N, C-alpha and C positions, 0 to 999 in steps of 0.2 A: 215111410210116409203114408200118416192117414189120409183115408177118402172117402166120400160120401158118393153112392151113387143113386142116379135118380134117372129112370126111364119113362120118355115122355111120349113114348109112342101111341099111349090111349091120351095123351092129353090132346083137346083141340088145339090146332095150330095158333089160334090166336092168342091163345092162354100159356103157351111154351115160354117164349122168352121172360115173361115176368116170374114165373117160377123157377125158371133156371138162374136169374139173376138174383133173386132173394135169396136161394141156396148156396151160391157162392158168394154172397155177402155172409153168410151165417159162418163160412170155412174159418179156421184159425188160419194164421200166415205159415206157410209149409204143406197147408193140407191139399186135396186135390179131390175136384166134381168131377165124377165119372158120368158120362153122359150115353145113354143109351137110345139112338134116335134111327128113325126108318129112312133117314137120306143123311148124306154129307152135311154136317154144321158148319160149312163154310162160311156164309153168311153171320152167324153165330160167332165163328171167330174171328171176322173182320170187325164185328160191333164192340166184341170184349176188348179187343185189342184197342180199339179206337177209345172207349168210354171207360174202360176201367182198369183203374191205373195199377192195382194191386194184382192184374191179371199177368202170368208169367208165360208170354206168346213165345218164347223160346222151348220151354218145357210142353207145351202142346203136343199131345199126339192121337191120331186117329186110325182106329182098325175097322176095314168092312169084313165082317162075319159071315155075313149071307147078303142077297141081293137087298133085303129090308132091314138089315141090321146093323147100324155103325156104332163105334164105340169110341168116343171121344174123351182125352181127359184134359180137363183145363186147371192146372196149377194156380196156387195163389202164392204171391210173394209174401 
């Protein structure tokens, strides 16, 4: 499954969600956005689940690699 990686740790918090939504919108069906973040992106997960019809919430995964590094996969249907 092709994936696009986006590291948002250096992006100001107020700019993160728009960049993430734009990157997700650019994906083709069956691709995934791999997000590297400094905290667990649970609010983003709920936002995507509620607002983005093509988000595959069942395929979402998140892994904490260190105290300030979370890697989440947002698949697109």
